[in-house]
N, CA, C and O of each residue as an XYZ file, in Angstrom:
560
protein
N     138.875    119.778     78.731
C     137.776    119.987     77.827
C     136.439    119.162     77.764
O     136.016    118.088     77.336
N     135.929    120.527     78.584
C     134.710    120.246     78.966
C     133.526    120.196     77.948
O     133.390    121.004     77.029
N     132.450    118.861     78.293
C     131.534    119.275     77.842
C     130.198    119.729     78.141
O     129.268    119.789     77.337
N     130.181    119.989     79.145
C     128.819    120.860     80.042
C     129.157    121.840     79.580
O     130.347    122.083     79.379
N     127.844    122.954     79.186
C     127.125    124.028     78.917
C     127.049    124.647     80.957
O     127.053    125.797     81.396
N     127.006    123.692     81.500
C     126.851    124.376     83.204
C     128.075    124.602     83.486
O     128.915    123.731     83.261
N     128.432    125.856     84.053
C     129.974    126.154     84.689
C     129.622    125.676     86.341
O     128.750    126.077     87.112
N     130.833    124.522     86.523
C     130.553    123.334     87.846
C     129.764    124.316     88.717
O     128.580    124.468     88.419
N     130.123    124.813     89.465
C     130.091    125.707     90.787
C     128.191    125.778     90.133
O     127.528    124.858     90.613
N     127.562    126.515     89.383
C     125.862    125.660     88.888
C     125.593    124.543     89.552
O     124.821    124.248     90.465
N     126.534    123.871     88.791
C     125.844    122.191     89.086
C     126.247    121.463     90.512
O     125.837    120.376     90.918
N     127.316    122.520     91.265
C     127.756    122.261     92.664
C     125.944    122.657     93.908
O     125.387    121.944     94.743
N     125.636    124.026     93.416
C     125.182    124.558     93.687
C     123.502    123.396     93.499
O     122.826    123.340     94.527
N     123.184    122.913     92.759
C     122.419    123.187     92.374
C     122.457    121.057     92.799
O     121.700    120.439     92.051
N     122.769    120.696     93.219
C     123.035    119.528     93.655
C     122.477    119.891     95.512
O     121.452    119.636     96.144
N     123.669    120.534     95.812
C     123.684    121.277     96.830
C     122.323    121.918     97.945
O     122.175    121.909     99.167
N     121.284    122.572     96.489
C     119.651    122.853     97.380
C     119.096    121.824     96.404
O     117.903    122.119     96.321
N     119.322    120.797     95.641
C     118.391    119.950     96.092
C     118.146    118.595     97.061
O     117.226    117.800     97.255
N     119.400    118.787     97.513
C     119.658    118.568     99.101
C     119.281    118.263    100.306
O     119.050    117.344    101.091
N     119.329    120.201    100.039
C     118.415    120.612    100.869
C     117.196    120.893    100.797
O     116.674    120.939    101.911
N     116.393    121.139     99.803
C     115.366    120.687     99.694
C     114.659    119.042     99.670
O     113.459    119.194     99.444
N     114.838    118.228     99.754
C     114.859    117.750    100.429
C     114.760    117.289    101.470
O     113.876    116.654    102.046
N     115.892    117.691    101.762
C     115.730    116.858    103.953
C     114.961    118.129    104.406
O     114.400    117.874    105.472
N     114.712    119.460    103.981
C     113.984    119.477    104.307
C     112.326    119.529    104.357
O     111.669    120.195    105.158
N     111.920    118.858    103.541
C     110.444    118.185    103.503
C     110.938    117.509    104.507
O     111.066    117.912    105.663
N     111.310    116.155    103.942
C     111.196    115.385    104.936
C     111.284    115.547    106.128
O     110.581    114.732    106.725
N     112.017    116.468    107.016
C     111.812    116.811    108.401
C     110.791    117.449    109.001
O     110.426    117.216    110.153
N     110.176    118.463    108.076
C     108.617    118.881    107.608
C     107.435    117.513    107.794
O     106.286    117.483    108.237
N     108.185    116.641    107.326
C     107.010    115.302    107.316
C     107.277    115.118    108.616
O     106.398    115.616    109.319
N     108.301    114.505    109.328
C     108.575    113.907    110.289
C     108.068    115.201    111.652
O     107.129    115.162    112.446
N     108.989    116.089    111.477
C     108.136    117.401    112.153
C     106.371    116.982    111.997
O     105.635    117.123    112.973
N     105.978    116.601    111.015
C     103.988    116.959    111.005
C     103.884    116.087    112.405
O     103.748    116.324    113.606
N     104.038    114.865    111.488
C     104.204    113.956    112.228
C     104.404    113.636    113.932
O     103.492    112.871    114.245
N     104.787    113.774    114.464
C     105.105    114.420    115.580
C     104.765    115.257    116.470
O     104.448    115.106    117.650
N     104.868    116.303    115.710
C     103.669    117.272    116.519
C     102.411    116.712    115.974
O     101.693    117.610    116.413
N     101.197    115.561    115.071
C     100.306    115.456    115.666
C     100.280    114.154    116.653
O      99.268    113.663    117.153
N     101.685    113.691    116.825
C     101.773    112.372    117.748
C     101.771    113.146    119.182
O     100.842    112.820    119.921
N     102.339    113.758    119.495
C     102.360    114.521    120.577
C     100.926    115.187    120.996
O     100.558    114.840    122.118
N     100.143    115.982    120.381
C      99.290    116.659    120.117
C      97.812    115.617    120.899
O      97.045    115.790    121.847
N      98.061    114.349    119.671
C      97.482    112.952    120.382
C      97.223    113.163    121.609
O      96.319    113.668    122.274
N      98.774    112.388    121.862
C      98.811    112.100    123.499
C      98.586    113.421    124.602
O      97.996    113.224    125.665
N      99.005    114.492    124.311
C      98.097    115.238    125.343
C      96.680    115.402    125.246
O      96.076    115.476    126.316
N      96.195    115.454    124.459
C      94.549    115.787    124.059
C      94.007    114.563    123.646
O      92.843    114.741    124.003
N      94.016    114.126    123.450
C      93.214    112.677    122.733
C      93.128    111.595    123.723
O      92.074    111.119    124.144
N      94.615    111.153    124.151
C      94.859    109.615    124.893
C      94.271    109.884    125.654
O      94.128    108.760    126.134
N      93.539    110.711    126.482
C      92.651    110.587    128.367
C      91.273    109.780    127.890
O      90.797    108.950    128.665
N      90.754    109.988    126.841
C      89.525    109.707    126.162
C      89.804    108.143    125.447
O      89.255    107.063    125.661
N      90.757    108.483    124.635
C      90.495    107.708    123.431
C      91.454    106.794    123.191
O      91.319    105.993    122.266
N      92.846    106.795    124.212
C      93.635    105.891    124.476
C      94.991    105.452    123.814
O      95.081    104.976    122.683
N      95.762    105.621    124.457
C      97.736    106.165    123.883
C      97.242    105.505    122.905
O      97.087    106.455    122.137
N      96.754    104.324    122.148
C      97.468    103.961    121.200
C      95.400    104.266    120.071
O      94.530    103.463    119.732
N      95.431    104.618    120.036
C      94.035    105.295    119.792
C      92.735    103.753    119.852
O      91.583    103.779    119.419
N      93.131    103.095    120.227
C      92.146    101.746    120.685
C      90.279    102.633    121.334
O      89.334    102.565    120.548
N      90.196    102.922    121.902
C      89.307    103.708    122.962
C      89.971    103.746    124.384
O      90.995    103.333    124.928
N      88.349    104.775    124.829
C      89.660    104.768    126.334
C      88.996    103.312    127.104
O      89.215    103.118    128.300
N      88.328    102.520    126.435
C      88.021    101.300    127.928
C      88.976    101.369    128.936
O      90.017    101.828    128.466
N      89.061    101.137    130.007
C      89.557    100.987    130.944
C      90.402    101.676    132.084
O      91.167    101.343    132.990
N      89.729    103.057    131.433
C      90.494    104.402    131.584
C      89.536    104.790    132.885
O      88.331    104.545    132.941
N      90.298    105.428    133.893
C      89.181    106.103    135.061
C      88.402    107.079    134.627
O      88.157    107.874    135.534
N      87.815    107.401    133.419
C      86.967    108.959    132.478
C      85.746    108.116    133.250
O      85.901    107.225    134.086
N      84.564    108.618    132.765
C      83.759    108.221    132.872
C      82.995    107.576    131.649
O      82.224    106.634    131.830
N      83.158    107.945    130.790
C      82.559    107.859    128.799
C      83.723    108.066    128.581
O      84.282    109.086    128.983
N      84.438    106.950    127.766
C      85.843    106.964    127.557
C      85.017    107.204    126.339
O      83.793    107.158    126.213
N      86.164    107.529    125.274
C      85.906    108.085    123.693
C      86.103    106.996    123.433
O      86.825    106.316    124.162
N      85.561    106.521    122.381
C      85.686    105.657    121.198
C      86.901    105.317    120.125
O      87.713    106.151    119.724
N      86.867    104.164    119.807
C      87.893    103.405    118.620
C      88.169    103.918    117.957
O      87.395    104.077    117.013
N      89.558    104.608    117.940
C      89.912    105.297    116.204
C      90.754    105.160    115.542
O      91.515    105.960    114.998
N      90.660    103.797    115.538
C      92.071    103.500    114.371
C      91.119    101.865    113.290
O      91.525    100.814    112.794
N      89.711    102.592    113.413
C      88.643    101.659    112.197
C      87.876    102.415    111.366
O      86.911    102.088    110.675
N      88.530    103.685    111.541
C      87.447    104.748    110.755
C      87.626    104.606    109.132
O      86.783    104.733    108.245
N      88.983    104.307    109.060
C      88.834    103.616    107.324
C      87.903    102.619    107.124
O      86.973    102.639    106.317
N      88.220    101.686    107.952
C      87.566    100.435    107.928
C      85.697    100.776    107.930
O      84.703    100.284    107.396
N      85.930    101.626    108.638
C      83.754    102.330    108.448
C      83.419    102.806    107.296
O      82.274    102.985    106.881
N      84.723    103.081    106.597
C      84.171    103.814    105.532
C      84.673    103.844    104.281
O      84.953    104.849    103.629
N      84.825    102.255    103.836
C      84.358    101.775    103.234
C      85.841    102.144    102.731
O      85.858    103.077    101.928
N      87.218    101.524    103.092
C      88.600    101.978    102.908
C      88.869    103.110    102.404
O      89.736    103.146    101.531
N      88.038    104.637    102.916
C      88.567    105.605    102.478
C      88.740    106.482    103.760
O      87.654    106.698    104.297
N      90.165    107.233    104.609
C      90.119    108.119    105.614
C      88.951    108.835    105.338
O      88.583    109.081    104.190
N      88.114    109.317    106.753
C      86.421    110.319    106.269
C      87.627    111.805    107.095
O      87.446    112.652    107.969
N      89.047    111.340    105.999
C      90.225    112.843    106.181
C      89.400    114.262    106.553
O      90.189    115.106    106.979
N      88.016    114.733    106.498
C      87.115    116.100    106.686
C      86.057    115.725    107.604
O      85.207    116.370    108.218
N      86.266    114.856    107.545
C      85.169    114.930    108.336
C      85.871    114.430    110.386
O      85.202    114.541    111.414
N      87.196    113.974    110.278
C      87.551    113.392    111.355
C      87.959    115.106    111.913
O      87.532    115.546    112.981
N      88.919    115.979    110.887
C      89.193    117.138    111.281
C      87.988    117.964    111.521
O      88.084    118.776    112.441
N      86.616    117.901    110.717
C      86.150    119.042    111.413
C      84.696    118.103    112.690
O      83.515    118.448    112.661
N      85.135    117.187    113.458
C      84.870    116.590    114.290
C      85.643    117.662    115.317
O      85.186    118.687    115.825
N      87.171    116.980    115.462
C      88.104    117.181    116.322
C      88.049    119.249    116.056
O      87.943    119.965    117.053
N      88.145    119.903    114.556
C      87.639    121.646    115.305
C      86.660    121.676    116.228
O      86.908    121.313    117.378
N      85.624    122.036    115.925
C      84.466    121.432    116.153
C      83.602    122.933    116.617
O      82.675    122.930    117.427
N      84.191    124.333    115.832
C      83.769    125.065    115.746
C      83.120    124.984    114.103
O      83.392    125.808    113.230
N      82.487    124.157    113.979
C      81.270    124.469    112.580
C      80.343    123.890    113.382
O      79.446    124.713    113.565
N      80.073    122.639    114.080
C      79.722    121.427    115.091
C      79.396    121.685    116.275
O      78.771    121.020    117.103
N      80.033    123.089    116.331
C      79.810    123.110    118.001
C      78.679    122.736    118.710
O      78.673    121.818    119.530
N      77.610    123.500    118.385
C      76.074    122.269    119.278
C      76.360    121.135    120.038
O      76.511    120.624    121.148
N      76.341    120.950    117.995
C      76.089    119.001    118.017
C      77.039    117.672    118.891
O      76.853    116.597    119.461
N      78.558    118.994    118.376
C      80.188    118.634    118.858
C      79.736    117.661    120.087
O      79.588    116.461    120.320
N      79.571    119.324    120.928
C      78.923    119.074    122.405
C      78.490    118.301    122.843
O      79.111    117.395    123.398
N      77.244    118.384    122.747
C      76.385    117.163    122.938
C      76.596    116.106    122.680
O      76.627    115.276    123.588
N      76.833    115.712    121.291
C      77.146    114.434    120.693
C      77.525    113.891    121.143
O      76.994    112.947    121.728
N      79.195    114.306    121.122
C      80.287    113.660    121.998
C      80.818    114.163    122.813
O      81.742    113.361    122.950
N      81.025    115.051    123.660
C      80.883    115.742    124.785
C      82.801    115.500    124.719
O      83.656    114.907    125.377
N      82.731    116.388    123.476
C      84.166    116.524    123.167
C      84.728    117.676    123.286
O      84.016    118.474    122.677
N      86.499    118.721    124.186
C      86.283    119.799    123.484
C      86.641    120.428    122.080
O      86.835    119.629    121.164
N      86.749    121.780    121.818
C      86.209    122.273    120.277
C      88.082    122.624    120.591
O      88.461    123.564    121.289
N      88.873    121.788    120.006
C      90.113    121.990    119.890
C      90.459    123.128    118.790
O      91.504    123.742    119.002
N      89.618    123.530    117.494
C      90.212    124.357    117.007
C      89.651    126.146    117.588
O      89.819    127.166    116.920
N      88.942    126.073    119.068
C      88.632    126.957    119.832
C      90.137    127.131    120.904
O      90.814    128.155    120.814
N      90.366    126.445    121.498
C      91.499    125.787    122.314
C      92.628    126.049    121.489
O      93.110    127.112    121.879
N      93.156    125.677    120.716
C      94.523    125.953    119.877
C      94.411    126.673    119.452
O      95.050    126.394    118.438
N      93.720    128.527    119.154
C      93.516    128.831    119.025
C      94.084    130.139    120.514
O      93.780    130.164    121.707
N      94.943    131.005    119.711
C      95.552    131.829    121.139
C      94.624    132.897    121.113
O      94.092    133.487    120.173
N      94.526    133.042    122.532
C      93.090    134.032    123.229
C      93.714    135.002    122.772
O      94.939    135.116    122.753
N      92.467    136.209    122.140
C      92.753    137.511    121.444
C      93.261    137.220    120.173
O      94.179    137.944    119.789
N      92.928    136.450    119.536
C      93.781    136.037    118.285
C      92.626    135.920    117.539
O      91.645    135.468    118.129
N      92.453    136.403    115.695
C      91.507    136.134    115.367
C      91.947    136.653    113.252
O      91.331    136.972    112.236
N      93.528    136.387    113.761
C      93.930    137.282    112.183
C      94.024    135.899    111.616
O      93.338    135.057    112.195
N      94.795    135.472    110.519
C      94.838    135.049    109.252
C      96.286    134.526    109.466
O      96.689    134.184    108.354
N      97.282    134.305    110.436
C      98.444    133.939    110.973
C      97.790    132.369    111.975
O      97.875    131.147    111.854
N      97.109    133.411    112.998
C      97.209    132.653    113.763
C      96.167    131.272    113.785
O      96.215    130.386    114.638
N      94.997    131.344    112.352
C      93.898    130.874    111.923
C      94.955    129.535    111.136
O      94.943    128.344    111.447
N      95.569    130.016    110.363
C      96.372    128.959    109.996
C      97.382    128.120    110.887
O      97.566    126.987    110.443
N      97.909    128.355    111.769
C      98.806    127.649    112.850
C      97.524    126.403    113.229
O      97.656    125.206    112.978
N      96.627    126.865    113.707
C      95.068    126.364    114.151
C      94.825    125.344    113.350
O      94.588    124.245    113.852
N      94.841    125.576    111.493
C      94.320    124.444    110.903
C      95.731    123.625    110.648
O      95.775    122.395    110.647
N      96.579    124.253    110.488
C      97.905    123.488    110.330
C      98.157    122.175    111.265
O      98.646    121.115    110.873
N      97.570    122.579    113.025
C      97.798    121.968    113.817
C      97.018    120.360    114.077
O      97.447    119.249    114.387
N      95.717    120.904    113.779
C      94.218    120.421    113.361
C      94.698    119.814    112.161
O      93.622    119.695    111.575
N      95.440    119.408    111.483
C      96.096    118.614    110.497
C      96.688    118.165    110.122
O      96.587    117.598    109.034
N      98.104    118.201    111.220
C      98.807    117.374    111.561
C      98.425    116.121    112.709
O      99.014    115.057    112.898
N      97.732    116.441    113.095
C      96.404    115.516    114.267
C      95.411    114.926    113.378
O      95.861    113.797    113.178
N      94.763    114.991    112.992
C      94.435    113.825    111.947
C      95.067    113.267    111.134
O      94.643    112.126    110.950
N      96.372    113.670    110.204
C      96.976    112.788    109.465
C      97.523    111.796    110.300
O      97.801    110.725    109.761
N      97.796    111.966    111.843
C      98.590    111.211    112.683
C      97.318    110.182    112.634
O      97.371    109.054    112.145
N      96.304    110.708    113.159
C      94.533    109.470    113.430
C      95.501    108.580    112.398
O      96.416    107.809    112.685
N      94.945    108.982    111.038
C      95.075    108.187    110.231
C      95.876    107.166    109.433
O      95.642    106.404    108.495
N      97.092    107.523    110.329
C      98.352    106.367    110.591
C      98.082    105.684    111.279
O      98.858    104.734    111.379
N      97.164    105.685    111.961
C      97.144    104.349    113.603
C      95.680    103.741    112.656
O      94.921    102.917    113.169
N      95.500    104.174    111.538
C      94.559    103.464    111.075
C      95.403    101.505    110.561
O      96.536    101.152    110.233
N      93.727    100.567    110.812
C      94.360     99.124    111.026
C      93.338     99.202    109.367
O      92.644    100.050    108.805
N      93.877     97.457    109.034
C      93.468     97.477    107.676
C      91.479     96.413    108.010
O      90.729     96.192    107.059
């Protein structure tokens, strides 16, 4: 005689669903980290260094700054939105180009001719993953 008020199939379904959701979420986290890392290596490392400690010693004339101490420079809080805005560059376009001499990645990541909400969501997601990767590189 069973004491459970749920049919056995329902319990198995819930356990399977919960496990599947956990695997999906952890895979999504790893995917985001992987995408951010891949984009950093592809688009940022040539100026900021493969380990984000700055492009010192690189062959470029004006290497990018060390990105591993952003949290420390901001009182222990990683300046997520500021880093996001600098990478995106669309809101800071004039100053961004003049002061940072860095590409406007928000424009670059936008598919040519696409200005719909779906393509904008992909750009935002990609930049967010890149910022999260930079956040993961912070030194104490």
